[in-house]
GUTIDO-827861 format. One record per residue (C-alpha): x, y, z; residue number from 1. Coordinates in steps of 0.05 Angstrom, whole numbers, m for minus. Each point is the difference from the previous one (the first is absolute). Layout:
N
PAFI:east:north:up:num
PAFI:X:Y:Z:NUM
...
***
This chain:
410
PAFI:east:north:up:num
PAFI:651:562:m786:1
PAFI:m2:33:69:2
PAFI:42:m37:51:3
PAFI:m61:m18:43:4
PAFI:m32:m35:m58:5
PAFI:61:m44:m11:6
PAFI:5:m13:73:7
PAFI:m73:m17:2:8
PAFI:8:m55:m52:9
PAFI:59:m34:37:10
PAFI:m32:10:68:11
PAFI:m64:m31:m25:12
PAFI:37:m65:m19:13
PAFI:39:m1:65:14
PAFI:m63:12:42:15
PAFI:m37:m53:m41:16
PAFI:54:m52:13:17
PAFI:3:20:72:18
PAFI:m73:m12:9:19
PAFI:8:m68:m31:20
PAFI:58:m15:44:21
PAFI:m40:18:64:22
PAFI:m60:m39:m18:23
PAFI:16:m59:m47:24
PAFI:18:m46:56:25
PAFI:m73:m5:24:26
PAFI:m22:m63:m42:27
PAFI:71:m26:3:28
PAFI:8:m3:75:29
PAFI:m38:m63:20:30
PAFI:34:m39:m56:31
PAFI:69:28:17:32
PAFI:m8:m9:77:33
PAFI:m20:m75:m14:34
PAFI:61:m5:m44:35
PAFI:44:27:61:36
PAFI:m24:m58:43:37
PAFI:m64:22:33:38
PAFI:m56:m51:m14:39
PAFI:m55:14:51:40
PAFI:m56:37:m33:41
PAFI:m16:45:60:42
PAFI:74:15:8:43
PAFI:8:17:m73:44
PAFI:m60:48:3:45
PAFI:30:34:62:46
PAFI:68:7:m28:47
PAFI:m27:25:m66:48
PAFI:m38:56:35:49
PAFI:60:23:40:50
PAFI:48:m2:m60:51
PAFI:m50:41:m42:52
PAFI:m22:51:52:53
PAFI:66:14:35:54
PAFI:28:36:m61:55
PAFI:m56:51:m3:56
PAFI:2:14:74:57
PAFI:74:13:m1:58
PAFI:m6:41:m64:59
PAFI:m51:44:37:60
PAFI:51:15:53:61
PAFI:58:13:m46:62
PAFI:m34:37:m56:63
PAFI:0:69:36:64
PAFI:73:m12:20:65
PAFI:19:m8:m74:66
PAFI:m43:58:m17:67
PAFI:40:44:49:68
PAFI:64:m28:m32:69
PAFI:m24:20:m69:70
PAFI:m12:72:23:71
PAFI:70:0:32:72
PAFI:42:m36:m56:73
PAFI:m43:2:m63:74
PAFI:m50:m45:m31:75
PAFI:46:m36:m50:76
PAFI:45:m30:55:77
PAFI:m62:m30:33:78
PAFI:m23:m31:m66:79
PAFI:67:m30:m10:80
PAFI:3:m26:72:81
PAFI:m68:m31:m1:82
PAFI:6:m32:m69:83
PAFI:68:m31:11:84
PAFI:m21:m23:71:85
PAFI:m64:m32:m25:86
PAFI:39:m34:m56:87
PAFI:46:m34:49:88
PAFI:m53:m18:52:89
PAFI:m53:m26:m49:90
PAFI:51:m42:m36:91
PAFI:25:m28:67:92
PAFI:m69:m25:16:93
PAFI:9:m52:m53:94
PAFI:58:m28:40:95
PAFI:m36:m2:66:96
PAFI:17:m65:38:97
PAFI:m58:3:46:98
PAFI:m64:39:16:99
PAFI:33:44:55:100
PAFI:53:25:m50:101
PAFI:m57:17:m49:102
PAFI:m37:40:53:103
PAFI:65:34:19:104
PAFI:11:23:m72:105
PAFI:m72:24:m4:106
PAFI:13:43:61:107
PAFI:64:26:m33:108
PAFI:m41:15:m64:109
PAFI:m45:43:43:110
PAFI:56:37:29:111
PAFI:35:18:m67:112
PAFI:m63:20:m40:113
PAFI:m9:74:m17:114
PAFI:2:m1:m74:115
PAFI:m72:21:m8:116
PAFI:7:56:51:117
PAFI:62:29:m34:118
PAFI:m34:m6:m71:119
PAFI:m63:36:21:120
PAFI:40:57:35:121
PAFI:45:7:m59:122
PAFI:m56:6:m53:123
PAFI:m42:44:49:124
PAFI:55:50:8:125
PAFI:22:0:m75:126
PAFI:m66:2:m36:127
PAFI:m31:70:m9:128
PAFI:m69:13:31:129
PAFI:m35:m5:m68:130
PAFI:22:m71:m11:131
PAFI:7:m26:73:132
PAFI:m66:m37:m2:133
PAFI:14:m38:m63:134
PAFI:71:m15:22:135
PAFI:m20:m26:71:136
PAFI:m60:m36:m29:137
PAFI:46:m37:m51:138
PAFI:50:m16:54:139
PAFI:m53:m26:49:140
PAFI:m22:m51:m51:141
PAFI:69:m33:5:142
PAFI:m1:m15:74:143
PAFI:m72:m20:3:144
PAFI:3:m43:m63:145
PAFI:64:m32:19:146
PAFI:m29:m18:70:147
PAFI:m67:m27:m29:148
PAFI:31:m37:m62:149
PAFI:57:m26:42:150
PAFI:m38:m61:30:151
PAFI:m22:m21:m70:152
PAFI:70:9:m29:153
PAFI:27:m41:59:154
PAFI:m49:m53:m9:155
PAFI:14:m4:m75:156
PAFI:76:m6:9:157
PAFI:m12:m53:55:158
PAFI:m45:m40:m46:159
PAFI:51:m5:m54:160
PAFI:68:10:31:161
PAFI:m6:m16:74:162
PAFI:m3:44:62:163
PAFI:75:13:6:164
PAFI:1:32:m68:165
PAFI:m51:52:21:166
PAFI:56:31:44:167
PAFI:54:m4:m52:168
PAFI:m44:29:m55:169
PAFI:m25:56:43:170
PAFI:71:14:27:171
PAFI:25:5:m71:172
PAFI:m55:52:m18:173
PAFI:20:39:60:174
PAFI:73:0:m24:175
PAFI:m27:31:m66:176
PAFI:m37:51:39:177
PAFI:65:18:38:178
PAFI:40:5:m64:179
PAFI:m53:44:m35:180
PAFI:m5:45:62:181
PAFI:76:7:3:182
PAFI:7:16:m74:183
PAFI:m62:38:m18:184
PAFI:m34:34:59:185
PAFI:26:72:12:186
PAFI:m7:43:59:187
PAFI:29:70:16:188
PAFI:m9:m4:76:189
PAFI:10:58:45:190
PAFI:m12:m12:72:191
PAFI:m47:51:30:192
PAFI:4:m18:74:193
PAFI:66:m14:31:194
PAFI:m26:m21:68:195
PAFI:m32:m69:2:196
PAFI:m69:13:29:197
PAFI:m31:m47:53:198
PAFI:m70:m26:m11:199
PAFI:m30:54:47:200
PAFI:38:55:m38:201
PAFI:m27:m30:m68:202
PAFI:m71:0:29:203
PAFI:8:72:25:204
PAFI:22:21:m70:205
PAFI:m64:m25:m33:206
PAFI:m48:56:m13:207
PAFI:m62:m41:m13:208
PAFI:3:m56:55:209
PAFI:m74:m24:m2:210
PAFI:1:m1:m77:211
PAFI:65:m39:1:212
PAFI:m27:m52:50:213
PAFI:m63:m9:m44:214
PAFI:42:m12:m61:215
PAFI:43:m54:38:216
PAFI:m64:m33:23:217
PAFI:m25:0:m72:218
PAFI:65:m34:m24:219
PAFI:m10:m51:56:220
PAFI:m73:m15:m16:221
PAFI:12:m4:m76:222
PAFI:54:m53:12:223
PAFI:m44:m38:49:224
PAFI:m53:m2:m53:225
PAFI:48:m25:m54:226
PAFI:26:m57:45:227
PAFI:m62:m19:42:228
PAFI:m20:m52:m52:229
PAFI:69:m32:m6:230
PAFI:m12:m55:53:231
PAFI:m69:m18:m22:232
PAFI:4:9:m76:233
PAFI:16:m73:m16:234
PAFI:m54:m27:47:235
PAFI:m53:48:m27:236
PAFI:17:m17:m74:237
PAFI:m3:m76:19:238
PAFI:m70:11:28:239
PAFI:m20:38:m62:240
PAFI:30:m51:m49:241
PAFI:m42:m58:24:242
PAFI:51:m52:m21:243
PAFI:29:36:m62:244
PAFI:75:m7:m11:245
PAFI:53:54:m1:246
PAFI:m19:29:67:247
PAFI:71:23:12:248
PAFI:2:39:m66:249
PAFI:m68:30:12:250
PAFI:19:21:71:251
PAFI:63:31:m26:252
PAFI:m39:38:m55:253
PAFI:m52:25:53:254
PAFI:55:26:45:255
PAFI:43:31:m54:256
PAFI:m59:29:m42:257
PAFI:3:64:45:258
PAFI:73:5:m13:259
PAFI:m10:1:m76:260
PAFI:m56:51:7:261
PAFI:46:44:43:262
PAFI:54:1:m57:263
PAFI:m53:21:m49:264
PAFI:m36:54:40:265
PAFI:49:32:49:266
PAFI:38:45:m50:267
PAFI:m68:26:m28:268
PAFI:m29:12:69:269
PAFI:66:34:20:270
PAFI:m10:48:m59:271
PAFI:m72:11:23:272
PAFI:25:16:71:273
PAFI:46:55:m29:274
PAFI:m63:29:m36:275
PAFI:m58:m3:50:276
PAFI:38:m8:66:277
PAFI:26:m62:35:278
PAFI:m48:7:57:279
PAFI:m59:m9:m47:280
PAFI:29:m64:m32:281
PAFI:14:m30:68:282
PAFI:m70:10:25:283
PAFI:m35:m29:m60:284
PAFI:48:m57:m7:285
PAFI:m8:m20:73:286
PAFI:m77:1:m7:287
PAFI:m2:m42:m64:288
PAFI:52:m49:26:289
PAFI:m39:m10:64:290
PAFI:m64:m12:m40:291
PAFI:35:m50:m46:292
PAFI:20:m46:56:293
PAFI:m75:m16:17:294
PAFI:m18:m35:m63:295
PAFI:63:m43:4:296
PAFI:m32:m36:59:297
PAFI:m59:m21:m46:298
PAFI:35:m25:m64:299
PAFI:m21:m67:m25:300
PAFI:62:m17:m44:301
PAFI:76:15:0:302
PAFI:m3:44:m62:303
PAFI:m50:48:33:304
PAFI:49:7:58:305
PAFI:57:13:m50:306
PAFI:m39:54:m33:307
PAFI:m19:35:65:308
PAFI:71:m5:24:309
PAFI:22:34:m64:310
PAFI:m50:57:9:311
PAFI:23:8:73:312
PAFI:71:8:m27:313
PAFI:m23:54:m49:314
PAFI:m27:41:60:315
PAFI:58:m17:48:316
PAFI:49:26:m54:317
PAFI:m22:70:16:318
PAFI:14:m3:75:319
PAFI:74:m6:6:320
PAFI:22:50:m50:321
PAFI:m47:50:28:322
PAFI:24:m14:71:323
PAFI:73:10:m23:324
PAFI:m18:65:m36:325
PAFI:m30:30:62:326
PAFI:57:m28:44:327
PAFI:49:38:m46:328
PAFI:m41:64:1:329
PAFI:m7:5:76:330
PAFI:72:m24:18:331
PAFI:59:46:7:332
PAFI:54:m20:m52:333
PAFI:51:m18:54:334
PAFI:m47:m50:32:335
PAFI:m25:m34:m65:336
PAFI:38:m64:7:337
PAFI:m18:m9:75:338
PAFI:m76:11:m15:339
PAFI:m1:m47:m59:340
PAFI:37:m51:44:341
PAFI:m57:5:51:342
PAFI:m52:m8:m56:343
PAFI:36:m62:m26:344
PAFI:0:m26:71:345
PAFI:m75:7:2:346
PAFI:m5:m40:m63:347
PAFI:44:m56:26:348
PAFI:m42:m4:63:349
PAFI:m61:m1:m46:350
PAFI:29:m60:m37:351
PAFI:9:m39:63:352
PAFI:m63:24:34:353
PAFI:m43:m15:m62:354
PAFI:24:m72:m3:355
PAFI:m16:m8:76:356
PAFI:m65:32:m6:357
PAFI:m23:m41:m57:358
PAFI:22:m66:33:359
PAFI:m32:17:67:360
PAFI:m66:25:m27:361
PAFI:m7:m62:m45:362
PAFI:17:m45:58:363
PAFI:m52:31:48:364
PAFI:m55:24:m45:365
PAFI:9:m30:m70:366
PAFI:33:18:m66:367
PAFI:m53:46:m25:368
PAFI:8:45:62:369
PAFI:69:17:m20:370
PAFI:m31:41:m57:371
PAFI:m49:33:45:372
PAFI:52:20:54:373
PAFI:46:28:m55:374
PAFI:m55:40:m30:375
PAFI:m18:29:66:376
PAFI:73:21:12:377
PAFI:4:35:m68:378
PAFI:m66:37:11:379
PAFI:17:21:70:380
PAFI:67:27:m28:381
PAFI:m40:38:m53:382
PAFI:m41:36:53:383
PAFI:65:20:37:384
PAFI:32:23:m65:385
PAFI:m63:41:m16:386
PAFI:6:41:63:387
PAFI:76:1:9:388
PAFI:25:6:m70:389
PAFI:m58:15:m52:390
PAFI:m35:56:37:391
PAFI:64:31:26:392
PAFI:39:3:m64:393
PAFI:m59:21:m44:394
PAFI:m16:56:51:395
PAFI:71:23:m2:396
PAFI:1:0:m77:397
PAFI:m65:35:m4:398
PAFI:24:56:48:399
PAFI:64:5:m40:400
PAFI:m37:7:m67:401
PAFI:m46:53:31:402
PAFI:61:38:30:403
PAFI:32:m2:m70:404
PAFI:m62:25:m34:405
PAFI:m8:57:48:406
PAFI:74:18:m12:407
PAFI:m8:2:m75:408
PAFI:m64:43:5:409
PAFI:41:52:36:410
***
């Protein structure tokens, strides 16, 4: 088995657990904060929002820094640093004595993350071009699925074992990820750039700046779309259920359905990107994803919502692998870690912004307008991708094929 295939298997597990570790606290926070001594409902909601969102804001700041460190020292050391650090920090949350200690640990969690950035960079640089789409597609399912299934897993553990055990169980899984990374992930790292480049120098070294910005924005918009429903999903399911029980279970299914679909579809759409071009997959996936948000505003029962969320997950699965393929193609090898770090920052900001957008739109306009606004964002992004990515890359490929044909005819 090629080294990159073995690394892919262990990195997938580590990224899945990392995604769970970052997101499983969402349904646990209000219960745990009450257990820590906060009893006012408004204060619990406020503290929950701060504790959840602060991790992703801090992660967005530090992700490029760890990406730079991966380019300088190697990707495996960053994997070991992040997995061991998350093991200690997440486990310590179970021993928090008050809400401020919990928030401080959430800040520290944001600082030490970087596992996903290092994994993506490792696989992107090791996999050959013929299999890069499939490899990155498979890997992207881990992070997205972990993040989307995390709240449901956290809620399940809380229901049967209590909120504290969520942190202990997740910390134990992170320790397993650390040990498997230490023992089985292999890297033959050769540093290509001795000087540590500043952000301006990194930007100057990127040959396709407008294309890179478009890809970062697409990563951001995709994550906004995935998380815009998080603040309103339980309220919406309650409205659709009309007194039916198991609202929490149905809400969890509706939120996590797109994660399950992502696991099933991303490797296949990654292969399709290898075959027909990543730019083609991105454009079609954005259009279909944007359209699928509209009927979600008109469903009459929770199961219709679950079905549409599943279909959205199938289309969204084609976006992140295709974005990563193009980032790899247009980025110089010495800057790969830094650029994937910026891409991961865009996703972290999208997680936070999506939650804020969903809550604010629902508060001011109503729950159904969350789906309209998210649809509009995806379709606007599709137009931008059409002009900045699709037309440009297809024109370049056509010109290259024409030149090759003329050369052969001579």
